[in-house]
N, C-alpha and C positions, 0 to 999 in steps of 0.2 A: 611470176617470173623468178622472184627471189628464191622460191623453193626449187625451181628447175635448175638454176645455175649451179648449185653445189653438186647435184647429181651429174650434170654434164661435165663438170671439172673432173670428178673422180673417174668417170668412164673414159674420157678422152686421154687423161694423163696415163692411166693404167694401160690402155691399149697401145698408145704410142710408144711406151717404154718396152712393151713386150713384142711388138711386131710393126712392120711398116708396109705390109702387103696391101692394106686398104688405102694407103696414102699415095695418091697419084703423083704428088710432087716430092715424095721422099727421095733423098739422095740426089736431088737435082743440083748439078754443079753450078747452076746460075741462081739458085735459091739462097735465101738468107739463113735457113735452118736445115738441119739434117732430116728432120721428120716432116718437113713440108707443111702443108696447110690442113692436114688431117681431113681430106675430102671436104674442105670448106668450113669445118667446125671451128678451126682456129680463128679464121677471119670473122665468122659469125659471132664468136664470143668477144673478140676485140671490139667489134662494132657495138656490142652491148656493155662494154666497159671492163672486160676481163682479159688480161694478157698474161701469158706464161713465158718464162725463160728458163733454160737449163743448160748447164755446161759441165764438162769434165775435162780437167787439165792435169797433165802428168809431166813431171820433171825427172828425166833419166840422167844419171851422172856416174862417171867412172874416173877414178883417180889413176891416171896413166903414169905419173912419175912424181917423186918428191912427197911432201907431206910427212905424216907420222908413220903411215902403214899403207904403202902403195900396192896396187895390183890386186886388191880385193874384188869381189864380185860387184858389178854395178848396183846402184841403189835407185829406187823409184819412190818419189813422193807424189801423191795424187789428191786432188781436191774435186769433189762433186758439189754442184750447187743447183738448187731448184727454187725458183722464185715465182711470185705472183704479184701483179700490180693491178689494183682496182681503181677505176675511174668512178668515183662516187657521184659525180654529176650525172652520169648516165644511169648508174645503178639505183641511186636514191634521191637524186635531185639536189645534192649538196654541191653548190657551185664551187668549182676550182678546188676540190678536195680529192686527195689521192691517198690510198692506203697501200703500203708496200710490205711484203713478207719475203724472207729469204732463209732457207735452210741449207747448211753446208755440212760436209763431212771430209775430214782429212785423215789419211792413213799412209804408211810407208816407212822408209828408212832415209837416212841422211849420210851422204858421202863426207860431208864436213865433220860429222860426229864420229863416224866409223873409220875414217881414213886420214883426213887432212889434219885435224887438230890432235895435239897431244892431250892426254887426260888432264894435265895440270895447266893447259894453255888453250882454252876454248877459242875457236875461231869466231871473230866478231861478225862477219858477214857470211851467212850460210850460202852455200853454192846452189841451193834449191829453194826458191821462193815458196813453193807449195808445201814445204816442210814447215817453215815458219816456227811456231812455238811447239812443234811436234804433233804427234797424233792427238786429234781432238774429238774423235768419234763424230756424232752428229751434233750440230749446234743451231740454235736460233740466232742467226747472224744479223737479221734485220726484222723489225716489226715496228713500223712507225706510221703516223698520219701526218700529212702535209696539207697546209692551207695556203693558197696563193691569193694575195690581195693585189691584183694586177694594176689597178688604178693608182695605188700607192707605191708600187714597186717593191712590195714586201712579200716574203715567203717565210712561213713558220713551220718547223718540223719538230715533232715530239714523239718519243718512244725509244726503242732499242736500236742503237747504231754503233758502227765502228768509227773511231775518230778519224782514221785515214780515208774514209769515204767522203768526209765532209771538209776536212782541212789538210793542207800540205799534200794534196792529191797529185798523182803523177801517173803517166802511162806505165804499162807493164809489158814492155816488148823485149825483156831480157829474162833469163832464168835465175841469175844470182839475185838474192834479195837486197843487195846493195843498190840495185837498179830497178826495183819493183815495189810499188806502193809507198806510202808516206814514210819518209826517212826518219822522222821523229820517233816512230814506233820501233825503229831498229836501235837507235843510240840512247834513247830515254825510255826503253821498253819496260822498266819497272812500273811506269806510270801511264804510258800511252799504249793503248791496245788497238791494233789494226784489226780489220776483218780477217778471219772469221769470228774473233771475239767481239762481243757487243756489250754495251752498257746503257743504262737509262740516261737520257739526255735531251736537251732542247737546243735547236739552232735557229737563229733569226738572221735572215739575209735581206739586205737592202740594195736593190739595183739602182745605182745613182744615175747611170745612163747606159746605153746599149753596150758600152765597152768597159764599164767600171762598176764593180760591186764590192761591198764590204759585208762581213758577217761576223757574228759572235756566237759562241756556244758554251753551255755549261753541262758537264757530263759527270755522272757519278764515278768515283774511283773506288773500285771494289776488287781486291786482288783475287778473290775467289772466282771471279768471272773467267779468269785465264786457265783455271784448272780443267783438265780433261773431263772429269766427272760432273762438272758444273755447266755444261753447255746449254742447259735449259733452265739454269738458275735465274729466277726473276725477282728474288727478294733482295732487300738492301741491308740485311742483318749485319754484314761485315764491311759495310761501306766505311771508308776512311777519307773524308773530305771530298773535294771535287777537282776536276780539271776545268779551268777557264781558258778558252781559246778565242783569239781574234785574228782576222785576216783581211787583207785588202787584195783584190785580184783585178788586174788591168789586162784586157785582152784586145789590143788594137787590131783592127782588120787590115790596116795598112801600116805595119810597123817597119822594121828593118827591110830595106830593098822593096818597100811597098807590099810586103807579104805579112800574113797574119802571125801573131804570137800571143803568148800568155805569160804574165809575170805575177808571182805571188809573194807577199810579205806577211809574215805571221808571227805570233807569240803565244807561248804556253805559260800558265801559272797554275801550280798545284798546291792544295792546302792540306794534304795528308800530314798527320802529326804522330802516328803510331811509329815507334822506333823500329819495328820490324819492317815497315814499309818505307819510311823516310829517315835516312841516317847519313852521317858524315862518312864518305867513302875513304877517308884517311885513317879510319879506325875500324876495328872488327865489326862486321855487319851487326847492326842493331844495338851497339853499345852507346852511341852518341846520337840521340834522336834529333831530328830537325822538324820544323813545322811548315816548310815551304820548299818549292823548287821551281825553277823557271827554265825556259829555253826559247829559241827563236829560229826562224828559217827564212830563206829566200830561194825561190825556185822559178825556173823559166823554161819555156819551150818556144822556139822561134824558127820559122821556116826561112831558109837562107837563099834557096834557088827554086825556080819553078820549071818543070818540064812538061807543061801541058795543064790539063784540067785537074782539079782536086788537089790532093796532097803530094802528087808526084814531084820529086825534087829532094834536095838536101835539107835536113832539119837539124837543129842543135837543141840541146837541153842541158840543164844543170840544176843542182840542188846543193845548198850550203846551209849547215846548221851550227848553232852554238848552244852550249849547255852550262848549267849551273855547276861550277867547279867544286862546290861543297858536297853536293848530293849525287853527282853523275860521274860514272867512270870514264865516259867519253867527253873530251873537252870540246871538239869540233869535228866536222866532217866536210869533205869537198867531193863533189861528183860532177863530171863533165862527160858528154857523149854526143855522138853524131848518129843520125839515122837517115838512110836514103830510101824513100818510098818509090816503088816502081822502077827499079834499075833496068828491068826489061819491060818494054812497052806492052808486051802481051800478058804481063803479070803486074798490073798496076797496084795491087794490094800488098805485094811482097815488100819486106823491109830488110835491108842490110844494116846491121847495127854494130857500133863500137863504143865502149864506155870504160871509164877509169874512175875508181873510187879510192879515197884515202880517209880512213877513220883514225883520228888522232886522239890518243888516250890522255887522260888527266894525269899530270905528273904527281899530284898528291896521291892519287890512287896507286900509281906505279910504285911510288916510294913505300907506301904501306905494304903492298903485296910483296915486294922484293925484300924488304927488311924482315918481314914475318917468315920468309923462307930461308934466311941465312942459317947455315948449319944443318940444313936438311937436303934431301935428294931432289927436291922439287925445283923445276926450272925457274930461272930468272926471266921476267918479262923485260928484256933489255933493249927493246926497240920501242920508240914512241908512237908507232903507227903500224897498221896493217893496210896493204894495198890490194885492190881487186880489179882485174881487167877481164872484159868479156868481148868476144867477137862472135857474132851469130848471123844467121840468115833465116828469117821467118818466111816460109813458103806457104802460100795459100792456094791450093788447087781448087778450093771453093771458099766462099765467104764464111762458111760454117766449119771449115776444117783447116787447121794449121799444123805444120811440122817445122821444128826449129833445131837444126844442127848447130853446135856451138863449141867454142873453145874458151876455157877460163884459165887465168893464171893468178895465183895468190902469192904475194910477196910478204914474208914474215907472218905466216899464219899464227894468230893468237898474240901478235906483237912480240915475238921472240925470234932470234936468229938461231936458236937451238932446235928448231924444226925446219926442215928443208922447204924451200919454195915449192908450190904445188902446181902441177899441170893437170887440168881436168878437161875431159871431153864429154859431151852430153848430147842428148836429143830430147827436146820437149815437144809436146803436142797439146792441142786444144780442139774440142768438138763443141759446137753450139747446137743444142737440140731444138 
């Protein structure tokens, strides 16, 4: 059987990506995936311990007014993902062991870079989450093994992971990256790499009771992992210390208004000591090295009202971060938002969303930047924060297909009033294969 499975994987994945004519359930609006059950092959493989998942997400964005250079052509950032999950208890008799692999690829352009921000005042929160750190070609975003010890309430995960898939996690129902994925990876991004970037690491999770767990993780810090040409880099040659993370997560099933919620408290400690990676932001980059950095976060998601079964109703969410003032340009951030699931009864999966973000810069960093620009033509960063607002509607004609029209407004892009506030319109999409 072990010899047969790889062949089946290759054949089924190739054919499903090329055509759907053989798949009786393909494009079924009531199905969970676009490609359906592959004439029963998908279900058969899942029963034997092999599951596939595939997605393609696109963020379209157009600067309608303001910013640095409005009315350019729209830009599109796209991410493709293809993953496999292996249940090793079924495949090899290894009790409660799972192996996970995920390959991603990002390509496109960014309206933030090409229109909103001035060259000397980079926008802090990119308008397109699927742009992230820019074009990344193909990447090995996940490759880990996980062992569950159910009787002890323990879970151990080892391998290649993104920090934001394990800690400080949040839903991604918005296009702006201020409201998508772990916020620590946005504001302390020199050290914290979210997916699609991965690094070697280990995570241990302890389930205290059904509503409460704590977890700790130790992850390699290697700046080469973030480079486009190093998406498949597995060596540790240029590693510089580690990220140590801890988190407590409380998920009451009957929280506010007797409705479910989730609350996260966490902290980061980094041990990098190379001056080009860890330095005092009040001085020229790399001139005054430091040997540590830290940060912390609090995040929540709480359902506020119920309009029937499942998630239907009003939900709130928020994320708050604080950072080391010596090593981090961002001092703190605040994010609050509302989401209404199933505004229309016939579309229970649709989401109406509104969110506001403030990213507050470190005054030590601002003083250094502005003093270094005196007597030049470079802009002064004369605002202490950038603000981001997004209103959107996530429309699901099928569970596997989403369209998201949206409006964004950016106040003080790049933390300067010398760039006009920006009005952005966009259209996002996602397909689950």
